[in-house]
C-alpha positions in Angstrom: 0.0 0.0 0.0 2.8 2.4 0.8 4.5 1.6 -2.5 1.3 2.5 -4.3 1.1 5.8 -2.4 4.8 6.6 -3.2 4.2 5.8 -6.8 1.3 8.3 -6.8 3.5 10.9 -5.1 6.1 10.5 -7.8 3.4 10.8 -10.5 2.0 14.0 -9.0 5.5 15.4 -8.7 6.2 14.5 -12.3 3.0 16.1 -13.5 3.7 19.3 -11.5 7.2 19.5 -13.1 5.6 19.0 -16.5 3.0 21.7 -15.9 5.6 24.2 -14.6 7.7 23.6 -17.7 4.6 24.1 -19.9 4.0 27.4 -18.2 7.4 28.6 -19.3 6.5 28.1 -22.9 4.4 30.2 -25.3 0.7 29.4 -24.6 -2.6 31.0 -25.4 -4.4 32.5 -22.5 -6.9 29.6 -22.6 -4.1 27.0 -22.6 -2.3 28.9 -19.8 -5.5 28.9 -17.7 -6.0 25.2 -18.3 -2.4 24.3 -17.3 -2.5 26.5 -14.2 -5.8 24.8 -13.1 -4.2 21.4 -13.6 -1.1 22.5 -11.7 -3.2 23.7 -8.8 -5.1 20.4 -8.8 -1.9 18.3 -8.9 -0.4 20.3 -6.0 -3.5 19.9 -4.0 -3.6 16.2 -4.6 0.1 15.9 -3.7 -0.3 17.8 -0.5 -3.4 15.7 0.5 -1.6 12.4 -0.3 1.6 13.5 1.5 -0.3 14.3 4.7 -2.0 10.9 4.6 1.3 9.0 4.6 2.8 7.8 7.9 5.8 9.8 9.0 9.2 8.2 8.8 12.8 9.3 9.2 15.5 8.2 6.7 18.1 5.7 7.5 21.8 6.4 6.9 22.6 6.3 3.2 18.9 6.8 2.2 17.5 10.0 0.8 15.3 11.8 3.3 11.8 10.4 3.4 8.6 12.4 3.5 8.0 14.0 6.8 11.4 12.9 8.1 13.1 14.7 10.8 14.9 17.6 9.3 16.6 20.7 10.7 13.3 22.0 12.0 13.0 19.1 14.4 16.1 20.0 16.5 15.5 20.1 20.3 14.6 23.5 21.8 17.5 25.5 23.2 
């Protein structure tokens, strides 16, 4: 189940990248509006999916996982 969710995350990120690249090209106003709408929908879906995943920290040698302990999680001074 987690593998499917991670695959969906990768798909959303890929779509977001594609839409951002499209917005850098010459588009009609109608095309730009459509791409911007799709970009917003993909970002919303990505955020929703990311918040539904269980938090985990990365192990040594692994890239950081979603919601992993980053610099913001240092103990208070």
